[in-house]
C-alpha positions as CSV (number, residue, x, y, z in Angstrom):
1,X,104.5,151.7,106.3
2,X,103.8,148.9,103.4
3,X,107.5,148.5,103.0
4,X,108.4,147.8,106.7
5,X,105.5,145.3,106.1
6,X,106.6,143.4,102.9
7,X,110.5,143.4,104.8
8,X,108.6,141.9,107.6
9,X,106.7,139.4,105.4
10,X,109.8,138.5,103.5
11,X,111.8,138.3,106.5
12,X,109.1,135.6,108.0
13,X,109.1,133.7,104.4
14,X,113.0,133.3,104.7
15,X,112.9,132.4,108.2
16,X,110.5,129.5,107.3
17,X,111.9,128.5,104.4
18,X,115.2,128.1,106.3
19,X,113.3,125.8,109.0
20,X,112.6,123.5,106.2
21,X,116.2,123.5,105.2
22,X,117.2,122.8,108.3
23,X,114.6,120.1,108.3
24,X,115.7,118.6,104.9
25,X,119.2,118.6,106.5
26,X,118.1,116.5,109.6
27,X,116.2,114.2,107.6
28,X,119.3,112.9,105.3
29,X,121.9,113.4,109.0
30,X,119.8,110.9,111.1
31,X,116.7,108.8,110.5
32,X,113.6,110.5,112.1
33,X,110.4,110.5,111.6
34,X,109.2,113.1,108.7
35,X,106.0,113.3,109.4
36,X,106.3,114.8,113.1
37,X,108.4,117.8,111.3
38,X,106.2,118.1,108.8
39,X,103.1,118.1,111.6
40,X,105.3,120.7,113.3
41,X,105.9,123.3,110.6
42,X,102.4,123.4,109.4
43,X,100.8,124.0,112.6
44,X,103.5,126.4,113.5
45,X,102.2,128.1,110.0
46,X,98.3,127.8,111.3
47,X,99.0,129.3,114.6
48,X,101.2,131.7,113.4
49,X,98.3,133.1,110.7
50,X,95.4,132.6,112.9
51,X,96.6,133.5,116.4
52,X,96.0,137.3,116.7
53,X,93.7,137.4,113.5
54,X,89.8,137.1,114.3
55,X,89.4,133.6,112.9
56,X,90.0,131.3,116.0
57,X,93.6,129.6,116.2
58,X,92.2,127.0,118.6
59,X,89.5,126.3,116.4
60,X,92.0,126.4,113.8
61,X,94.1,124.0,115.5
62,X,91.6,121.4,115.9
63,X,90.5,121.2,112.7
64,X,94.0,120.6,111.5
65,X,94.2,117.9,114.4
66,X,91.4,115.9,112.7
67,X,93.0,115.8,109.7
68,X,96.6,115.4,110.5
69,X,97.0,114.2,114.5
70,X,100.2,113.9,115.8
71,X,100.8,110.1,117.6
72,X,101.5,111.1,120.5
73,X,98.2,113.1,122.4
74,X,100.3,114.5,125.3
75,X,102.9,115.8,123.1
76,X,100.6,117.5,121.0
77,X,99.0,119.5,123.9
78,X,102.4,120.7,124.8
79,X,103.2,121.2,121.3
80,X,100.4,123.6,121.0
81,X,101.8,125.1,124.3
82,X,104.6,125.9,123.1
83,X,104.1,127.5,119.8
84,X,101.7,130.1,121.6
85,X,104.7,130.9,123.4
86,X,106.1,131.6,120.2
87,X,103.5,133.8,119.0
88,X,103.1,136.0,122.1
89,X,107.0,136.5,122.1
90,X,105.8,137.9,118.2
91,X,103.7,140.2,120.1
92,X,106.9,142.0,122.5
93,X,108.5,142.7,119.7
94,X,106.2,144.3,117.5
95,X,105.3,146.6,119.8
96,X,108.0,146.8,121.7
97,X,108.0,150.4,121.7
98,X,104.6,150.9,123.2
99,X,104.7,148.0,125.9
100,X,108.5,148.6,127.2
101,X,109.4,152.3,129.0
102,X,111.4,154.5,126.7
103,X,113.7,155.1,129.4
104,X,114.4,152.3,131.9
105,X,113.9,154.6,135.2
106,X,111.4,155.7,137.9
107,X,109.9,158.0,135.2
108,X,109.7,155.9,131.9
109,X,108.0,153.0,134.4
110,X,105.2,155.1,136.0
111,X,104.5,156.1,132.2
112,X,103.9,152.4,131.4
113,X,101.2,152.6,134.3
114,X,98.1,154.0,132.1
115,X,98.3,151.5,129.8
116,X,99.7,148.3,131.7
117,X,97.1,148.8,134.6
118,X,93.8,148.7,131.8
119,X,95.4,145.2,130.4
120,X,95.8,143.8,134.0
121,X,92.2,144.9,134.9
122,X,91.2,143.7,131.8
123,X,92.7,140.0,132.0
124,X,91.1,139.9,135.4
125,X,87.7,137.7,134.3
126,X,89.5,135.3,132.1
127,X,92.4,134.7,134.9
128,X,89.4,133.7,137.2
129,X,87.1,131.9,134.9
130,X,89.8,130.7,132.8
131,X,90.9,128.7,136.1
132,X,87.9,127.0,137.1
133,X,86.4,125.8,133.9
134,X,89.7,125.2,131.9
135,X,89.5,121.5,132.5
136,X,85.6,121.5,131.7
137,X,85.6,123.3,128.3
138,X,88.7,121.2,126.7
139,X,86.8,118.3,128.0
140,X,83.5,118.8,126.6
141,X,83.7,121.7,124.1
142,X,87.0,120.8,122.2
143,X,85.3,119.1,119.5
144,X,85.1,120.1,115.4
145,X,80.9,120.4,115.8
146,X,81.2,123.4,118.5
147,X,84.0,124.7,116.2
148,X,81.9,124.6,113.4
149,X,78.8,126.8,114.8
150,X,81.2,128.9,116.5
151,X,82.5,130.2,113.3
152,X,79.5,130.8,111.6
153,X,77.6,132.9,114.9
154,X,80.9,135.2,115.2
155,X,81.0,135.4,111.5
156,X,78.2,136.8,110.9
157,X,78.9,139.5,113.8
158,X,82.0,140.2,112.4
159,X,79.9,140.8,108.8
160,X,78.0,143.3,110.7
161,X,80.2,144.9,112.9
162,X,81.3,148.0,110.8
163,X,77.5,149.5,112.4
164,X,79.2,149.8,115.8
165,X,81.4,152.4,114.8
166,X,78.3,154.4,113.4
167,X,76.5,153.5,116.2
168,X,79.0,154.5,119.2
169,X,81.5,157.5,119.9
170,X,85.2,156.1,119.1
171,X,87.7,155.7,122.2
172,X,91.2,156.6,119.9
173,X,93.5,155.3,122.3
174,X,93.9,152.4,125.3
175,X,95.0,155.0,127.8
176,X,91.6,157.7,127.1
177,X,89.8,153.8,128.2
178,X,87.9,154.0,131.5
179,X,88.7,151.1,133.7
180,X,85.1,149.6,133.5
181,X,85.8,149.8,129.5
182,X,88.3,147.1,130.1
183,X,87.0,144.9,132.7
184,X,84.0,145.0,130.4
185,X,86.5,143.9,127.6
186,X,87.8,141.0,129.2
187,X,84.1,139.3,130.0
188,X,84.0,139.3,126.8
189,X,87.4,137.5,126.3
190,X,86.0,135.2,128.2
191,X,84.0,134.1,125.3
192,X,86.8,132.6,123.4
193,X,87.1,130.3,126.1
194,X,84.7,128.3,123.4
195,X,87.0,127.1,120.7
196,X,86.0,128.5,116.8
197,X,84.9,131.7,118.8
198,X,88.5,133.4,118.7
199,X,89.8,135.8,121.4
200,X,90.8,138.8,118.7
201,X,87.3,138.4,117.4
202,X,85.5,139.2,120.6
203,X,87.6,141.3,122.1
204,X,87.5,143.3,118.9
205,X,83.9,143.5,118.9
206,X,83.3,144.4,122.8
207,X,86.0,147.0,122.4
208,X,84.0,148.2,119.4
209,X,80.4,147.9,121.3
210,X,81.5,149.7,124.2
211,X,82.8,152.7,121.3
212,X,86.9,151.8,120.7
213,X,88.5,152.5,116.8
214,X,88.5,149.7,115.4
215,X,92.7,150.4,115.6
216,X,92.6,150.8,119.3
217,X,90.3,147.7,120.1
218,X,92.6,145.9,117.4
219,X,95.8,147.2,119.8
220,X,93.9,146.6,123.1
221,X,93.5,143.0,121.7
222,X,97.2,142.2,121.4
223,X,98.2,143.8,124.9
224,X,95.4,141.4,126.4
225,X,96.8,138.5,124.6
226,X,100.4,138.8,126.3
227,X,99.0,137.5,130.2
228,X,96.0,135.8,128.9
229,X,98.0,133.7,126.5
230,X,101.5,133.3,128.9
231,X,98.8,132.6,131.9
232,X,97.0,129.7,129.9
233,X,99.9,128.5,128.4
234,X,102.0,128.6,132.0
235,X,98.6,126.3,133.5
236,X,98.9,124.0,130.7
237,X,102.4,123.1,131.2
238,X,101.8,122.9,135.3
239,X,99.2,120.9,134.6
240,X,100.8,118.3,131.6
241,X,104.8,118.2,131.5
242,X,106.3,115.2,129.0
243,X,109.7,113.5,128.7
244,X,110.5,114.1,125.3
245,X,112.8,112.4,122.9
246,X,115.3,114.5,120.6
247,X,113.0,114.7,117.9
248,X,110.2,116.0,119.3
249,X,113.0,119.0,120.6
250,X,113.3,119.5,117.4
251,X,109.8,119.6,116.6
252,X,109.1,122.0,119.5
253,X,112.0,124.5,117.9
254,X,110.5,123.8,114.1
255,X,106.9,125.3,115.6
256,X,108.4,127.7,117.8
257,X,110.3,129.5,115.6
258,X,107.7,129.4,112.9
259,X,105.0,130.7,114.9
260,X,106.6,133.2,116.0
261,X,107.6,134.9,112.7
262,X,104.6,134.0,111.0
263,X,103.0,135.7,113.7
264,X,104.9,138.4,113.6
265,X,104.3,139.4,109.7
266,X,100.4,138.5,110.1
267,X,100.2,141.2,112.9
268,X,102.3,143.8,110.7
269,X,99.4,143.3,108.1
270,X,96.4,143.3,109.9
271,X,97.4,146.4,112.0
272,X,97.3,148.4,108.7
273,X,94.8,146.6,107.5
274,X,92.5,147.6,110.4
275,X,92.8,150.8,109.7
276,X,91.4,151.2,106.2
277,X,88.8,148.0,106.0
278,X,86.3,146.7,108.7
279,X,86.1,142.9,109.3
280,X,83.6,141.5,106.6
281,X,86.2,139.7,105.1
282,X,86.8,137.6,107.9
283,X,83.4,137.1,108.9
284,X,82.6,135.7,105.4
285,X,85.7,133.4,105.9
286,X,84.5,132.0,109.1
287,X,80.8,131.5,108.1
288,X,82.5,129.8,104.3
289,X,84.8,127.5,106.7
290,X,81.8,126.9,109.4
291,X,79.6,125.5,106.8
292,X,82.1,123.2,104.9
293,X,82.9,121.5,108.2
294,X,78.9,121.3,108.8
295,X,79.1,119.5,105.5
296,X,82.1,117.1,106.1
297,X,80.5,116.1,109.0
298,X,77.2,115.5,108.0
299,X,78.9,113.5,104.9
300,X,81.0,111.6,107.1
301,X,84.0,113.0,106.3
302,X,84.7,114.4,109.6
303,X,84.2,111.7,112.4
304,X,83.3,112.9,116.4
305,X,85.1,110.7,118.6
306,X,82.5,108.3,120.4
307,X,82.3,107.1,123.9
308,X,83.4,103.5,122.2
309,X,86.7,105.3,120.5
310,X,87.3,106.7,124.2
311,X,86.7,103.1,125.7
312,X,89.1,101.5,122.8
313,X,92.9,102.7,124.7
314,X,91.6,100.9,127.8
315,X,90.1,97.6,126.1
316,X,93.7,97.8,125.0
317,X,95.3,98.3,128.0
318,X,93.3,95.6,130.1
319,X,94.0,92.9,127.0
320,X,97.5,93.6,127.1
321,X,97.9,93.3,130.5
322,X,95.9,89.9,130.5
323,X,98.5,89.0,127.8
324,X,101.2,89.9,130.2
325,X,99.8,88.0,133.0
326,X,99.2,84.7,131.0
327,X,102.4,84.6,130.0
328,X,103.9,85.5,132.9
329,X,101.8,82.7,134.8
330,X,102.9,80.4,131.4
331,X,106.3,81.0,132.3
332,X,106.2,80.6,136.2
333,X,104.5,77.2,135.4
334,X,107.1,76.0,132.9
335,X,109.9,76.8,135.6
336,X,108.2,75.1,138.9
337,X,108.1,72.0,136.3
338,X,111.2,72.1,135.4
339,X,112.1,72.9,139.0
340,X,109.6,69.5,140.1
341,X,110.8,66.9,137.2
342,X,114.7,66.7,138.8
343,X,113.4,66.2,142.0
344,X,110.7,63.7,141.0
345,X,112.9,61.7,139.2
346,X,115.3,61.5,142.3
347,X,112.5,60.6,144.5
348,X,111.7,57.6,142.1
349,X,115.3,56.4,141.6
350,X,115.4,56.4,145.6
351,X,112.4,54.7,146.4
352,X,112.6,51.2,145.8
353,X,110.3,49.4,143.9
354,X,107.2,47.9,145.1
355,X,106.3,44.2,145.6
356,X,103.4,42.5,143.0
């Protein structure tokens, strides 16, 4: 098992190295923005590492964007959606023996019903609540303060998560979960709509509270991620959309492939880790990171966007509009004067001089 994990991690590192090499070749062959490709690579790595660990991928992406933002805000939103799809693909590849039927016939599909029926039930709460509150959450909660507080609060919960297994009888397999339990875990998953919470953290803690073992809770969290993340990505794609330039298409490819390979290696490591360890390591990491972010906010290193900042683009647009209108008015006046001058001269030539 350890050898397989090392092989997958080595494969992920090799893939990322190949991506970097392709970027270097692209930089030499065309005049493109180096920063965009570097951002794609960094965010792809961050997404792949944090998506399925209980540390909040959305929170980390907001942090990265605070220090290293993309110039095009609309493309940045689309980019985050696409690299999430790369992470989802890694789950399908890693768990393909479990989530796909062993035989592609009626009996094979019937064998998959106990697993996927529980996953579907668990996804229902997030599908309904997420659809209703997505715009509100993105408008009011996507900031570093919320991320910092959520990191600390749920970090404390992860530190004490080891006591849950001592208080509850364990459910070792997903197919032995009741549908009421699957639905309850789905409601826990809704808490992850607050950035910084971590979808995997709350679903794992929720499943453990209800009696699942660590391995079962982690596995069910991964399976819930497939329809949940795919649905969330599809919703954002339908709401957004963008006309991409060739460098942006390349950046999407870099982020997608990087997120896929890194997430694939992280899943392999994490599934082996949870069989032998609790989640205290991740809890302490979250607490330390959250406190550091709050200190940076207090010291002014990270500045929250204000209403004044939000009004700057509108002011700039208005100024540009006024400038263009002024320029257009000046041009019209110049053309009019040029047209009227010959007419005046002509009329002056035809009119006889007046007698004194």
